[in-house]
Backbone as a ProteinNet text record, in pm:
[ID]
protein_1_A
[PRIMARY]
XXXXXXXXXXXXXXXXXXXXXXXXXXXXXXXXXXXXXXXXXXXXXXXXXXX
[TERTIARY]
2816.3	2860.6	2849.4	2952.9	2950.2	2915.2	2848.4	2810.8	2894.1	2966.8	3052	2970.6	2981.1	2919.6	3025.8	2989.7	3083.7	3120.3	3033	3055.2	3114.7	3133.9	3189.7	3118.7	3125.2	3065.3	2961.7	2858	2762.7	2753	2716.9	2714.5	2593.9	2480.3	2359.9	2266.2	2212.4	2112.7	1997.5	1875.8	1759.5	1651.2	1554.1	1447.7	1314.1	1209.1	1073.9	1015.1	885.2	822.5	843.3	868.2	873.2	1006.9	1087.1	1205.6	1328.9	1443	1572.1	1628.9	1671.3	1725.6	1876.1	1952.4	2097.4	2135.5	2199.3	2236.7	2388.3	2432.3	2575.4	2593.1	2670.9	2689.8	2815.4	2806.3	2918.9	2933.4	3056.3	3084.8	3096.9	3024.8	3026.5	3074	3183.3	3239.1	3192.4	3148	3103	2964.7	2876.9	2739.2	2732	2821.1	2814.8	2858.9	2901.4	2943.7	2835.3	2717.7	2612.3	2574	2542	2495.6	2602.1	2726.8	2832	2847.8	2830.4	2839.5	2719.8	2601.4	2483.3	2507	2556.2	2584.1	2689.9	2791.5	2897.3	2841.6	2756	2696.6	2607.1	2526.2	2438.4	2519.8	2625.4	2711.2	2777.1	2818.5	2882	2783.5	2659.9	2557.8	2526.7	2510.1	2479.4	2593.5	2715.6	2831	2834.1	2793	2798.6	2669.7	2565.2	2434.7	2429.3	2365.8	2346.2	2202.8	2121.6	1980.3	1961.2
5452.9	5316.5	5241.8	5173.8	5093.3	4949.4	4882.5	4743.9	4656.2	4563.2	4473	4352.6	4319.4	4199	4124.1	4009.5	3932.8	4006.4	4099.5	4173	4311.1	4353.3	4485.8	4554.4	4686.6	4765.3	4862.1	4887.8	4993.4	5086.2	5211	5310	5294.4	5255.4	5240.6	5143.6	5048.3	4954.4	4947.6	4942.1	4917.9	4856.6	4793.5	4728.6	4744.9	4732.3	4727.9	4593.4	4579	4451.5	4410.6	4506.7	4476.8	4507.5	4596	4644.8	4647.2	4634.4	4656.2	4784	4876.2	5004.5	5005.1	5039.9	5049.5	5193	5260.1	5400.8	5412.5	5490.4	5517	5668.4	5715.9	5859.2	5906.7	6020.6	6080.5	6225.4	6272.5	6412.5	6487.5	6598.3	6678.5	6818.2	6859.6	6990.6	7098.7	7058.8	7156.3	7118	7214.6	7190.5	7124.4	7158.9	7102.9	6956.3	6900.1	6760.4	6667.7	6721.5	6642.9	6521.8	6542.9	6432	6324.9	6363	6262.1	6179.6	6242.6	6168.5	6075.6	6120.1	6033.3	5910.7	5933.4	5823.6	5729.6	5785.8	5706.1	5617.5	5674	5598.1	5486.4	5515.5	5414.2	5300.7	5334.5	5232.7	5146.3	5209.7	5135.4	5038.8	5079.5	4991.7	4876.8	4909.9	4805.5	4703.5	4750.3	4660.9	4558.7	4599.5	4511.9	4435.1	4465.5	4402.5	4266.4	4172.6	4040.8	4023.2	4125	4113.3	4133.8
-2206.5	-2187.5	-2319.5	-2360	-2481	-2444.6	-2536.8	-2516.7	-2608.8	-2551	-2627	-2672.5	-2800.8	-2854.3	-2933.4	-2986.3	-3067.7	-3196	-3238.9	-3363.8	-3343.4	-3218.8	-3193.9	-3079.2	-3078	-2970.4	-3027.5	-2950.5	-2984.4	-2864.1	-2888.5	-2781.5	-2689	-2745.5	-2665.3	-2733.5	-2659.2	-2711.3	-2612.2	-2665.9	-2582.2	-2668.4	-2604.5	-2680.2	-2611.2	-2691	-2637.6	-2680.7	-2678.5	-2712.2	-2857.2	-2945.5	-3088.4	-3155.4	-3099.7	-3169.3	-3080.2	-3144.8	-3081.4	-3140.4	-3058.1	-3102.2	-3075.8	-3177.8	-3166.2	-3197	-3102.6	-3119.7	-3127.2	-3221.7	-3239.9	-3232.1	-3136.9	-3117.2	-3187.7	-3253.7	-3324.2	-3280.4	-3274.6	-3244.3	-3375.9	-3386.6	-3509.2	-3472.5	-3530.6	-3500.1	-3596.5	-3716.6	-3816	-3866.3	-3877.5	-3918	-4055.7	-4144.9	-4279.7	-4284.6	-4173.9	-4168	-4113.2	-4083	-4018.6	-4103.5	-4229.3	-4312.5	-4328.4	-4343.3	-4358.5	-4230.3	-4114.4	-3987.9	-3970	-4013.8	-4009.1	-4096.8	-4217.5	-4308.6	-4251.7	-4188	-4125.7	-4013.8	-3930.3	-3819.9	-3873.4	-3974.4	-4032.5	-4094.6	-4164.3	-4225.3	-4118.2	-4009	-3900	-3838.1	-3817.2	-3759.4	-3856.1	-3984.3	-4082.7	-4094.5	-4089.5	-4101.8	-3988.9	-3870.7	-3754.6	-3731.4	-3807.2	-3787.2	-3854.2	-3789	-3848.8	-3896.4	-3882.2	-3921.2	-4069.3
[MASK]
+++++++++++++++++++++++++++++++++++++++++++++++++++

């Protein structure tokens, strides 16, 4: 389930008493693409973050 916000969508969000967790899921078809997909997901989260 994606969560719609004013800044876009995230795949999963949850929080505890101290932190908000934002998860972005990516499909990886080749093992050698793992790091680039991690970097892509982090950049996507940072781009949409207002913190």
